[in-house]
N, C-alpha and C positions, 0 to 999 in steps of 0.2 A: 504494500500500500504506500502511496505517496502522500505524505502529510501536507497541510497547507503551507508550511514553511519550506517545502521542497525536499525534506529529508525522507528517505525510504525506510520503511519498517516492514519486517517480515512477521506475519501473524500465522499462528497455527489454528486452522479451522477444523473444528470437530465434525466428523461425519457420523451420522446416526442412522441405523436401519430401523424403519417403522415395523413393528410387529404385525400390524394390521395389513398394510399394503405391500410390505416387503421392499418399499422404495428407500433410497438413500437420501437423506436430508442433511444439509449443511447448516451448522449453527453459526450464523454471522453476527458479529457485534454491531451495535447501532452506528458505528463510525464508518461502516462500509455500505456501498451500493453494489448490489449483485452485478458481476461481470464488468466492473469499473475499477481502474487502478488508483484513481484519486479518492481521497476521503470525502465523506458527505459534506463536510464544511467547505471544501474547495468547490465542489459541484454546486452547492447552494449559492456561493458567492458568484460563480459564473452565471448561473440562472438569473440572479438578481441584478447582474450587470456591474458587479463590483470587481472587475477584472484587474484593476490596478493592484489590488491586494493579493492577487493570485500569482504563484510562481509556477508557471507552466507555459509551454509553447502556444503560439497563436493558433496553430492547427488543432491542438488539443481543445482549446477554448471553443473553436468553431465546431468540432465534432460533438462536444458535450451539449452545446446549444442546439445543434441539429437533432441529436438524440432526444433531448427534452421536448423540443417542438413536435417531433414525430410521435412521442409517447404520451403527451399530456392528455389528449382526448381519451385514450384508453384508461389512463390512471384516474381521470375524473369519473369515468363510467364505473370503474371498480369501486371508487369511494362512494358514489351514489348508491350502488347496489348494496354495499356493506351497511350503509345508513338505513336503507329501506328494508332489506331482508333480515338483517341481524341486529338492527338498532345500535350499531356502533356510532359513538359520538366523536366528531372531529371538530376542530376549531373552525371558525367562519371561513377562513382562508388557510387551509392546512399548509404547513411548510413542506418543502420537498422531502425532508427526512421523515416526516410523519406519513406522507404519501407512500414513499418507498417501503417503509416498514409495514404498513397496512397491506399493500399489494403483495409483498414477499411472504408475509405471514399467512395470508389467505391462499397461498400456493397458486397465485394467478400471475406470477412474474413470467413474462415472455422472454425466452432466451433463444438465440439464433446459433448456438454452438453447432447443431447438427448441419446447418447450412454450409459449414466450412470443413466438415469431415470428408475425407476422400473415401469413396466406396470401394 
């Protein structure tokens, strides 16, 4: 993981097998966004347009903004569904970290890893 000050930190992620579905689940700390290298603090700053405070390349900033723009409608739909179906409460305008955590914990995170695997 790359922290907001630019330092790199290696984390150990626990992998757990579900006894019901037999699937493998990863236990991610709140400072991570699934499939992203930068911490959630950096990603939130980029989304809010506070790029002066971020230590990363311009191309990374562009990719993170593009990812967020492409994902936000899906995230908002998941949040609305969680509110309506399960009664989950969110703040009026949930922060990106709150959205990421809710979508990941609901097992609704879309990943594209299989698109890059060679057959």
